[in-house]
C-alpha positions as CSV (number, residue, x, y, z in Angstrom):
1,L,-12.5,-211.1,-80.3
2,S,-14.5,-214.2,-80.7
3,H,-12.6,-217.4,-81.8
4,V,-13.7,-220.6,-83.3
5,G,-11.8,-223.8,-84.0
6,T,-11.0,-223.1,-87.6
7,P,-11.8,-219.4,-88.2
8,R,-12.3,-218.0,-91.7
9,L,-9.8,-215.4,-92.7
10,A,-12.5,-212.8,-92.9
11,E,-13.4,-213.5,-89.3
12,A,-9.9,-213.3,-88.0
13,R,-8.4,-210.8,-90.4
14,S,-4.8,-210.3,-89.5
15,R,-3.1,-206.9,-89.5
16,Y,-1.0,-205.2,-92.1
17,L,2.3,-203.8,-90.8
18,P,2.3,-200.0,-91.3
19,S,3.4,-199.1,-94.7
20,T,7.0,-197.8,-95.1
21,G,6.5,-196.6,-98.7
22,R,7.9,-198.3,-101.7
23,C,11.3,-198.8,-100.1
24,G,10.6,-200.3,-96.7
25,T,13.7,-200.6,-94.5
26,P,14.3,-202.6,-91.3
27,G,15.1,-199.3,-89.5
28,S,11.6,-198.0,-90.1
29,L,10.0,-201.2,-88.9
30,E,11.9,-201.7,-85.7
31,K,9.4,-199.7,-83.6
32,K,6.3,-200.9,-85.5
33,L,7.0,-204.7,-85.7
34,P,6.8,-205.5,-82.0
35,E,3.4,-203.8,-81.6
36,A,2.0,-205.5,-84.7
37,I,3.1,-208.9,-83.5
38,A,1.7,-208.2,-80.0
39,E,-1.7,-207.3,-81.6
40,V,-1.8,-210.6,-83.4
41,L,-0.6,-212.5,-80.3
42,A,-3.8,-211.3,-78.5
43,M,-6.0,-213.0,-81.1
44,F,-5.0,-216.5,-80.1
45,P,-7.6,-218.3,-77.9
46,T,-5.1,-220.6,-76.2
47,S,-1.8,-219.9,-74.4
48,R,1.2,-221.4,-76.2
49,P,4.8,-220.4,-77.0
50,L,5.2,-217.9,-79.8
51,R,6.7,-218.8,-83.1
52,V,7.1,-216.1,-85.8
53,M,7.6,-217.3,-89.3
54,Y,8.3,-215.6,-92.6
55,Q,6.5,-217.2,-95.6
56,D,7.0,-217.0,-99.4
57,E,6.6,-219.0,-102.6
58,A,9.1,-219.4,-105.4
59,R,8.8,-220.7,-109.0
60,F,11.3,-223.2,-110.3
61,G,11.2,-224.2,-114.0
62,R,13.1,-225.8,-116.8
63,I,14.7,-222.6,-118.0
64,S,18.4,-222.8,-117.3
65,D,20.2,-220.2,-115.2
66,T,23.7,-219.9,-116.7
67,R,26.4,-218.3,-114.5
68,Y,30.1,-217.9,-114.4
69,C,31.9,-220.8,-112.8
70,W,35.5,-221.9,-111.9
71,A,37.5,-224.1,-114.2
72,K,41.1,-225.1,-114.5
73,K,43.2,-223.4,-117.2
74,P,43.0,-223.7,-120.2
75,T,39.6,-225.5,-119.9
76,R,36.6,-223.6,-121.2
77,P,33.6,-225.1,-119.4
78,E,30.5,-225.9,-121.4
79,V,27.1,-225.8,-119.7
80,K,24.0,-227.3,-121.1
81,G,21.1,-224.9,-121.6
82,M,17.3,-225.4,-121.6
83,L,14.3,-223.3,-122.5
84,I,11.2,-225.3,-121.6
85,Y,8.2,-223.7,-120.1
86,Q,7.4,-226.2,-117.3
87,Y,7.2,-225.0,-113.7
88,T,6.6,-226.2,-110.2
89,Y,6.4,-224.1,-107.0
90,A,7.9,-224.3,-103.6
91,Y,6.2,-222.9,-100.5
92,A,8.4,-222.3,-97.5
93,A,8.3,-220.5,-94.1
94,V,11.3,-219.8,-91.9
95,S,11.6,-219.1,-88.2
96,P,14.4,-216.6,-87.7
97,Q,14.6,-217.4,-84.0
98,D,15.9,-220.9,-84.3
99,G,16.6,-221.5,-88.1
100,R,13.7,-223.9,-88.6
101,M,12.4,-224.0,-92.1
102,D,9.3,-225.8,-93.4
103,S,8.5,-226.4,-97.1
104,L,6.2,-228.1,-99.5
105,V,6.4,-228.5,-103.3
106,L,3.1,-227.8,-104.9
107,P,1.8,-227.5,-108.5
108,E,0.5,-223.9,-108.4
109,V,0.1,-220.7,-106.4
110,S,-3.5,-220.6,-105.3
111,G,-5.7,-220.4,-102.2
112,R,-6.1,-224.1,-102.3
113,C,-2.4,-224.8,-102.2
114,M,-1.9,-222.1,-99.6
115,Q,-4.5,-223.8,-97.4
116,I,-2.6,-227.1,-97.7
117,F,0.6,-225.3,-96.6
118,L,-0.9,-223.5,-93.7
119,D,-2.5,-226.8,-92.4
120,E,0.8,-228.6,-92.8
121,V,2.8,-226.0,-90.9
122,A,0.2,-225.8,-88.1
123,Q,0.4,-229.6,-87.7
124,R,4.2,-229.5,-87.5
125,Y,4.0,-227.1,-84.5
126,P,1.0,-228.1,-82.5
127,G,2.4,-226.7,-79.3
128,D,3.1,-223.2,-80.7
129,N,1.1,-220.2,-81.6
130,I,2.4,-219.2,-85.1
131,V,2.4,-215.6,-86.4
132,M,3.1,-216.0,-90.1
133,M,4.4,-213.0,-92.0
134,V,3.2,-213.0,-95.6
135,D,3.1,-210.6,-98.5
136,G,0.0,-209.2,-100.1
137,A,-0.5,-211.9,-102.8
138,G,-4.1,-212.6,-103.6
139,W,-4.1,-216.2,-102.5
140,H,-2.8,-215.0,-99.1
141,K,-6.0,-212.9,-98.6
142,S,-8.6,-215.3,-100.0
143,N,-11.8,-215.4,-97.9
144,D,-11.9,-219.1,-98.5
145,L,-8.8,-219.7,-96.3
146,K,-9.6,-221.3,-93.0
147,L,-6.8,-220.5,-90.5
148,P,-5.8,-223.3,-88.2
149,E,-6.5,-222.5,-84.5
150,N,-2.8,-222.0,-83.7
151,L,-1.9,-219.8,-86.7
152,R,-2.5,-216.2,-87.7
153,L,-1.3,-214.1,-90.6
154,L,0.5,-210.7,-90.5
155,F,0.9,-208.9,-93.8
156,L,4.2,-207.2,-94.8
157,P,4.0,-203.7,-96.3
158,P,3.4,-203.6,-100.1
159,Y,6.4,-203.8,-102.4
160,S,8.8,-204.8,-99.7
161,P,10.3,-208.2,-100.5
162,E,13.6,-207.0,-98.9
163,L,11.8,-207.3,-95.5
164,N,11.3,-211.1,-96.0
165,P,14.3,-213.2,-95.0
166,Q,12.8,-216.2,-96.9
167,E,13.7,-214.4,-100.1
168,H,17.4,-214.8,-99.2
169,L,16.8,-218.6,-98.7
170,W,15.5,-218.8,-102.3
171,D,18.7,-217.1,-103.4
172,E,20.7,-219.8,-101.5
173,M,18.6,-222.5,-103.1
174,R,19.1,-221.3,-106.7
175,E,22.8,-220.7,-106.2
176,K,23.6,-224.0,-104.6
177,Y,21.2,-226.3,-106.4
178,F,20.1,-224.8,-109.7
179,H,22.8,-222.6,-111.3
180,N,24.3,-224.2,-114.6
181,R,21.9,-227.2,-114.4
182,A,19.5,-228.6,-116.9
183,F,16.9,-231.2,-116.3
184,D,15.5,-233.9,-118.6
185,S,12.0,-233.7,-117.1
186,L,9.9,-231.8,-114.6
187,G,10.2,-234.8,-112.3
188,A,14.0,-234.5,-112.3
189,L,13.7,-230.8,-111.5
190,E,11.3,-231.6,-108.6
191,D,13.7,-234.2,-107.3
192,Q,16.5,-231.6,-107.2
193,L,14.2,-229.1,-105.6
194,V,13.1,-231.5,-102.8
195,A,16.8,-232.4,-102.2
196,G,17.7,-228.7,-101.8
197,L,14.7,-228.0,-99.5
198,R,15.5,-231.0,-97.3
199,A,19.1,-229.9,-97.0
200,L,18.0,-226.5,-95.8
201,E,15.4,-227.8,-93.5
202,A,18.0,-230.0,-91.8
203,D,20.7,-227.3,-91.5
204,H,19.3,-225.0,-88.8
205,A,22.6,-223.2,-88.3
206,R,22.9,-222.2,-92.0
207,V,19.3,-221.1,-92.2
208,K,19.6,-219.0,-89.0
209,S,22.8,-217.4,-90.3
210,I,20.9,-216.3,-93.4
211,A,17.4,-215.5,-91.9
212,G,18.2,-214.6,-88.3
213,W,18.2,-210.9,-88.7
214,E,18.9,-209.0,-85.4
215,Y,16.0,-206.6,-85.7
216,I,13.5,-209.4,-86.2
217,I,14.7,-211.4,-83.2
218,N,14.7,-208.2,-81.1
219,S,11.2,-207.3,-82.3
220,I,9.9,-210.8,-81.3
221,S,11.3,-210.4,-77.8
222,N,9.9,-206.9,-77.5
223,A,6.5,-208.0,-78.7
224,I,6.3,-210.6,-76.0
225,L,7.4,-208.1,-73.3
226,N,4.9,-205.6,-74.6
227,Y,2.0,-208.0,-74.7
228,R,-0.5,-207.2,-72.0
229,G,-1.9,-210.6,-71.1
230,D,-2.0,-212.9,-68.1
231,A,1.2,-214.0,-66.4
232,D,0.9,-217.6,-67.5
233,F,0.5,-216.7,-71.1
234,L,3.6,-214.4,-70.9
235,A,5.7,-217.1,-69.3
236,K,4.7,-219.7,-72.0
237,A,5.3,-217.2,-74.8
238,L,8.8,-216.5,-73.5
239,T,9.7,-220.1,-73.8
240,N,10.8,-219.9,-77.4
241,T,12.8,-216.7,-77.0
242,A,14.1,-217.0,-73.5
243,T,17.7,-217.8,-74.5
244,I,17.8,-215.0,-77.0
245,W,16.3,-212.5,-74.6
246,Y,18.5,-213.4,-71.7
247,Q,21.6,-213.2,-73.9
248,R,20.6,-209.7,-75.1
249,V,20.0,-208.3,-71.6
250,A,22.9,-210.0,-69.8
């Protein structure tokens, strides 16, 4: 493969994971995921430690999400409701290996905003080669995307949101920061969204407990071991997962 500094997506088209049908399951991917990651690993022009990230977007708006809540007897709690069609979007990617999460709040889902997010994540990890798992949304496959030199995309099977641990972090966000809340303005909602994202980004242990699925971590280790590259590349790639791998084989 030929590589350039900022390859177009069409020139460095990343692989789809093999389809598991409409109901993909972790069990059906355990043997396929390491090979798929290893294939993408071979596309990087420079040897660096490997970081696998799962990416997704979520919409947050001024439509209240009313849920049951605890209250002292005989109090009957009242919750303010709202039905206003104003929205903003959160982009996030999580590293199951170490619980790192990176996010941005952006006004729309589009190729333009996806490019901003990819560039930001790549700049935050200049010393890593990033394999970013994404779904098949149109803006993830835009030919106008220019992938950073240290980032490649790997597409999840269609109709398989259950394979993306970032979905569970959105559930955590909505439960802890948005249930039974109403906002006077879109700015107030964005402030709450930023506060929730910052809290998750800072709490690596909580994020890892939600997103650190065993089969994903094992697949990353196996992908590195299965990669047929030079010894220096393998040694550097093992840096990020050495602790996990040695614990597993000890």
